[in-house]
C-alpha positions in Angstrom: 73.4 -38.5 -114.2 70.3 -37.0 -112.7 70.4 -36.6 -108.9 67.2 -37.1 -106.9 66.0 -34.4 -104.6 66.9 -36.5 -101.5 70.5 -37.0 -102.6 70.7 -33.2 -103.3 69.6 -32.5 -99.7 71.9 -34.8 -97.8 75.3 -33.1 -98.3 73.8 -29.6 -98.0 72.5 -30.2 -94.5 74.6 -29.5 -91.4 75.0 -32.6 -89.4 75.8 -32.9 -85.6 76.6 -29.2 -85.1 79.4 -29.2 -87.7 79.2 -26.3 -90.0 78.7 -26.8 -93.7 76.9 -25.4 -96.7 73.2 -24.6 -96.0 70.4 -26.3 -97.8 68.9 -24.7 -100.8 65.4 -24.9 -99.6 64.0 -22.8 -102.5 65.4 -25.3 -105.0 63.8 -28.2 -103.2 60.4 -26.4 -103.1 60.8 -25.6 -106.8 61.1 -29.4 -107.4 57.6 -29.7 -106.0 56.0 -32.5 -103.9 58.6 -35.0 -105.0 61.1 -33.3 -102.8 59.1 -33.9 -99.5 61.3 -36.9 -98.4 64.4 -34.6 -98.8 62.7 -31.8 -97.0 61.8 -34.2 -94.1 65.5 -35.3 -93.9 66.7 -31.6 -94.0 64.3 -30.6 -91.2 65.6 -33.6 -89.1 69.2 -32.7 -89.6 69.1 -28.9 -89.4 68.3 -26.5 -86.7 64.7 -25.6 -86.3 63.4 -23.6 -89.2 59.8 -22.6 -89.2 60.0 -21.4 -92.9 61.2 -24.8 -94.1 58.4 -26.5 -92.2 55.8 -24.1 -93.8 57.2 -24.9 -97.2 56.8 -28.6 -96.5 53.2 -28.1 -95.4 52.5 -26.2 -98.7 54.0 -29.0 -100.7 52.0 -31.5 -98.7 48.8 -29.7 -99.6 49.8 -29.7 -103.2 50.4 -33.4 -103.2 47.0 -34.0 -101.5 45.3 -32.0 -104.2 47.0 -34.1 -107.0 46.1 -37.3 -105.4 42.4 -36.2 -105.2 42.4 -35.7 -109.0 42.3 -39.3 -110.4 43.3 -38.1 -113.8 46.5 -36.6 -112.4 47.4 -39.9 -110.7 50.7 -41.6 -111.5 52.8 -44.3 -110.0 55.2 -41.7 -108.9 52.6 -39.7 -107.0 51.2 -43.0 -105.5 54.7 -44.0 -104.3 55.1 -40.4 -102.7 51.7 -40.8 -101.2 52.7 -44.1 -99.6 55.9 -42.6 -98.1 53.7 -39.7 -96.7 51.3 -42.2 -95.2 54.0 -44.0 -93.4 55.7 -40.8 -92.3 52.4 -39.0 -91.5 53.6 -36.2 -89.1 56.0 -33.4 -89.9 59.5 -34.4 -88.8 60.8 -32.9 -85.6 64.2 -31.2 -85.7 66.8 -33.0 -83.6 
């Protein structure tokens, strides 16, 4: 079974001050823009991490470039863009 980027991020994040394994942000970034929802959730659930926010911004720019090229358009990219439109700002860590 193939796990989505978001499901891979959920157990890895520390929640509510409890210690746990740290998130593999390098892996999420390697997955590309499709991991943006998982990165958003990781940012909300973890302590403030400027590097994670910078990686999210880089992936966001990559997604915007893909959507600008109509030949690279796909339903998956459109669906991600719809998510980004409804979650326009970078999530704030809690």
